[in-house]
C-alpha positions as CSV (number, residue, x, y, z in Angstrom):
1,M,-13.2,9.8,-21.2
2,S,-13.3,8.6,-17.7
3,S,-14.1,5.0,-17.0
4,G,-17.5,4.2,-15.4
5,K,-16.2,2.4,-12.4
6,K,-15.9,4.5,-9.3
7,T,-13.1,4.1,-6.8
8,F,-13.7,4.9,-3.2
9,L,-10.8,6.3,-1.2
10,K,-10.7,6.8,2.5
11,V,-8.2,9.4,3.8
12,I,-7.6,10.2,7.5
13,I,-6.2,13.6,8.7
14,L,-4.3,13.5,12.0
15,G,-2.5,16.0,14.1
16,D,-2.7,18.0,17.4
17,S,-5.7,20.1,18.2
18,G,-5.7,23.5,16.5
19,V,-3.3,22.8,13.7
20,G,-5.9,23.4,11.0
21,K,-7.1,19.9,10.1
22,T,-10.7,21.0,9.7
23,S,-9.7,24.2,7.9
24,L,-7.6,22.2,5.4
25,M,-10.4,19.8,4.7
26,Q,-13.0,22.6,4.3
27,Q,-10.7,24.6,2.0
28,F,-10.0,21.6,-0.2
29,V,-13.6,20.3,-0.4
30,N,-15.7,23.5,-0.2
31,G,-13.1,26.3,-1.0
32,K,-14.1,28.0,2.3
33,F,-12.2,29.2,5.4
34,S,-13.8,30.0,8.7
35,H,-12.1,32.4,11.2
36,Q,-14.0,30.8,14.1
37,Y,-12.2,27.9,15.7
38,K,-14.4,25.0,16.8
39,A,-12.8,21.8,18.1
40,T,-13.8,18.6,16.3
41,I,-15.7,16.2,18.5
42,G,-14.8,12.6,17.7
43,A,-14.6,12.7,13.9
44,D,-16.3,14.2,11.0
45,F,-15.9,13.6,7.2
46,L,-16.5,15.3,3.9
47,T,-16.5,13.7,0.4
48,K,-15.1,15.1,-2.8
49,E,-15.5,13.7,-6.3
50,L,-12.3,13.8,-8.4
51,I,-11.0,12.5,-11.7
52,I,-7.4,11.1,-11.5
53,D,-5.8,9.7,-14.6
54,D,-9.3,9.1,-16.2
55,K,-10.6,7.4,-13.1
56,N,-13.7,8.5,-11.2
57,V,-12.7,8.8,-7.6
58,T,-14.8,9.5,-4.5
59,M,-12.5,10.7,-1.7
60,Q,-13.9,10.5,1.8
61,I,-11.7,12.6,4.1
62,W,-12.0,12.0,7.8
63,D,-11.1,14.8,10.1
64,T,-10.4,13.5,13.6
65,A,-10.2,15.2,17.0
66,G,-6.8,16.2,18.1
67,Q,-7.6,16.1,21.8
68,E,-6.3,13.2,23.9
69,R,-9.7,12.3,25.3
70,F,-10.9,11.4,21.8
71,Q,-7.9,9.4,20.7
72,S,-9.4,6.1,21.9
73,L,-12.0,6.4,19.1
74,G,-9.2,6.0,16.6
75,V,-9.5,2.3,15.9
76,A,-13.0,2.7,14.4
77,F,-12.1,5.6,12.2
78,Y,-8.7,4.5,11.0
79,R,-9.7,1.1,9.6
80,G,-9.8,0.8,5.9
81,A,-7.8,4.0,5.3
82,D,-5.9,4.3,2.0
83,C,-3.7,7.3,3.0
84,C,-3.0,9.3,6.2
85,V,-2.3,13.0,6.3
86,L,-0.2,14.2,9.2
87,V,-0.7,17.9,10.0
88,Y,1.3,20.3,12.2
89,D,1.3,24.1,12.7
90,V,4.6,25.8,11.6
91,T,4.2,28.2,14.6
92,N,3.8,25.4,17.1
93,T,6.8,23.2,18.1
94,K,4.8,20.7,20.1
95,S,2.5,19.9,17.1
96,F,5.6,19.3,15.0
97,E,7.1,17.0,17.6
98,S,3.9,15.0,17.7
99,V,3.9,14.1,14.0
100,S,5.9,10.9,14.6
101,S,3.7,9.7,17.4
102,W,0.6,10.3,15.4
103,R,2.1,8.2,12.6
104,D,3.0,5.4,15.0
105,E,-0.4,5.4,16.6
106,F,-2.1,5.3,13.3
107,L,-0.1,2.3,12.1
108,V,-1.0,0.4,15.3
109,Q,-4.7,1.4,15.5
110,A,-5.4,0.9,11.8
111,N,-3.7,-2.5,11.9
112,I,-1.8,-1.8,8.6
113,K,-0.5,-5.0,7.0
114,D,2.5,-3.3,5.3
115,P,3.5,-0.3,7.4
116,E,6.7,0.3,5.5
117,N,4.8,1.1,2.3
118,F,1.6,2.7,3.6
119,P,1.3,6.2,2.2
120,F,1.6,9.2,4.5
121,V,1.7,12.9,3.5
122,V,3.0,15.5,5.9
123,I,1.6,19.1,5.9
124,G,3.0,22.1,7.7
125,N,0.0,24.5,7.9
126,K,-0.4,28.2,8.7
127,I,2.5,29.5,6.5
128,D,0.4,32.7,6.2
129,V,1.8,33.9,9.6
130,E,4.5,36.5,9.9
131,E,8.0,35.0,9.4
132,N,9.1,35.9,12.9
133,K,6.3,33.7,14.4
134,R,7.4,30.7,12.4
135,L,9.2,28.1,14.6
136,I,9.6,25.1,12.3
137,S,11.8,25.6,9.3
138,N,11.3,23.9,5.9
139,K,14.7,22.2,6.4
140,K,13.7,20.8,9.8
141,A,10.5,19.4,8.4
142,T,12.0,17.8,5.3
143,T,14.6,16.2,7.5
144,L,11.8,14.6,9.6
145,C,10.0,13.4,6.5
146,S,13.2,11.9,5.2
147,N,13.8,10.1,8.5
148,L,10.2,8.7,8.4
149,G,10.7,7.2,5.0
150,S,10.9,9.9,2.4
151,L,7.3,11.1,3.0
152,P,5.9,13.8,0.7
153,Y,5.9,17.2,2.4
154,F,3.8,20.3,1.7
155,E,3.7,23.7,3.4
156,T,0.1,25.1,3.3
157,S,-2.1,27.9,4.3
158,A,-5.7,26.8,4.7
159,K,-6.6,30.4,5.2
160,E,-5.2,31.7,1.9
161,A,-5.6,28.4,0.0
162,V,-1.9,28.1,-0.6
163,N,-0.7,24.6,-1.7
164,V,-3.9,22.9,-0.4
165,E,-5.0,21.6,-3.8
166,Q,-1.5,20.4,-4.6
167,A,-1.1,18.6,-1.3
168,F,-4.5,16.8,-1.6
169,D,-3.7,15.9,-5.3
170,V,-0.7,13.9,-4.0
171,V,-2.8,12.5,-1.2
172,A,-5.4,11.3,-3.7
173,R,-2.9,9.8,-6.0
174,N,-1.1,8.0,-3.2
175,A,-4.4,6.7,-1.8
176,L,-5.4,5.5,-5.3
177,Q,-2.1,3.6,-5.7
178,Q,-2.6,2.0,-2.2
179,E,-6.1,1.0,-3.1
180,E,-4.9,-0.6,-6.4
181,N,-2.1,-2.4,-4.7
182,E,-4.4,-3.8,-2.1
183,E,-6.9,-5.0,-4.8
184,Y,-4.0,-6.6,-6.7
185,N,-2.7,-8.4,-3.6
186,E,-6.2,-9.7,-2.8
187,D,-6.7,-10.9,-6.3
188,Y,-3.3,-12.5,-6.2
189,S,-3.9,-14.3,-2.9
190,D,-7.2,-15.6,-4.2
191,A,-5.5,-16.9,-7.3
192,I,-2.8,-18.9,-5.5
193,N,-5.5,-20.6,-3.4
194,I,-7.2,-22.2,-6.4
195,H,-7.0,-25.9,-6.3
196,L,-8.0,-27.9,-9.4
197,E,-10.1,-31.0,-8.8
198,N,-9.0,-34.2,-10.4
199,E,-5.5,-32.9,-10.8
200,P,-3.0,-35.7,-11.3
201,S,-0.9,-36.0,-8.1
202,S,2.3,-37.0,-9.9
203,C,3.8,-36.4,-13.2
204,A,4.1,-39.3,-15.6
205,C,7.2,-37.9,-17.4
């Protein structure tokens, strides 16, 4: 049985324009893929109800615009995030090279208290393309993820629904862990601030 309490998780998807952020979100939440490309303006979000380890979880996934002119909107959208998904296109070298800067920008804009331990998941999308069009190898991607702090890495096809569920399952679990850690830290910081009235100031040992 799942417990009654609902946990709300906020997930942000970042990456260059055209890497398939919207398609990944749509495939995961609605099981759909659109062949028409439409650039996201500002940000958009979808929610999905999940049960993870007997917990009712509402996952709110924010799909942000990859274009430079919208990046200044980041602060408002990034705050309160529990996990960040960094997406690139395996056929686009520039989008792969941007992964680190998206991560760095997120950490600054979202004002993350513990950047070393904040959960990121990296996704290399569009693996449905012909092998000769692929420019980023699995080895190159795993090396990058290792250098960024052993980040989980998935290769997906939003078009053919390959690995999308698996990737977002890890995203959800990491986000849930982050949420629980933050709650614990808040409870702990509250606890150590308790000051008992009429407490003896010295010990009569």
